[in-house]
N, C-alpha and C positions, 0 to 999 in steps of 0.2 A: 502494502502498500503504501510504500515510505520515497519506489522510486521515482517518484518526480519530485521529492518537494525539496526539492535546492535549487529550479529552475520554476524563473519571474519571466514574472507575468504583469501587461500593464492591468489595468485595473476604472475600468472609467468609471465604477461607483465612489473611490478613493482620490484619484485623478495622478497618478505615481505607480509605480514597479512595486508587485509585494513575491512575494517567494509565493512556488504553487501550494507548501500546505496552511499558507495561511486562506486559502481559499479552497482547500480539502474538509480547513477543519472551524471553518464562519461559521454555523448553526446549530453553536452546543455541539461541536467535535460533526455533524452536519455541515456537507461542503452548501457552499454556496446556490444558491435560484442559478445564479450566472454562468456557470462555471463551465454547460455548453458553450455560451456562447466563445466565453473569454480563449479556449484551449480547442476548438478544434479546428483550428489552422495545425496546431505544433505539435500536441501530443495524440493517445487512438485514445479520446476522453469518452467516448459514449462504450468503448471498451471494458476504459477504466470502472467504470459506475457500474455497471451490469456488474463482474467482476468482483466488486469488493460491499457494496452496496444489496439488502434486499428489498424486495417490492416493495416492502412498507418505509423503510426508511427512504426513498426514494420519493416515492410518496409525499412526505415530509421535505424532501428537500427543492419540490419539486411544483408545491404545490402557489395556487394565489393569493401576493396577497389583497389581505383588503384595501380595497382606494382608498384614498387619502384624505375622505370628510368624512367616512366610517370612522377611523384612526381619528382623530378630531373630534368628533361628539361622543368616541369614547373616550377622554381622556377629557370631556369640558362633564363626561356624566358623572366622573372617579372624580375629578375637584371636589366636586359638591358634593358630593354622597360623605368623601374627604370633612367639610369644610360644616357640614350636619352633623359626624359624630362631633367634632370639637366642640359646636355649640351648645351639644347636649351632654356635652361630660362635664 
């Protein structure tokens, strides 16, 4: 699994070069969801993913993230709940 860890690649999300190891472990030990896009021209990344990750892990890796507006609304709701809890304490 560590055979490509020293390979550097440009991360479009961070805007600079980073080692493959970072990309491989980005999501709590699982690869970044963009790993296929970033490495498809440099290594056999699809084979790498198929070999090293279960179907369940692949679902987690490549699941769609929630839209930004949904995330913002959820953060606002969480802040409201925290504020209410502090008021009631």
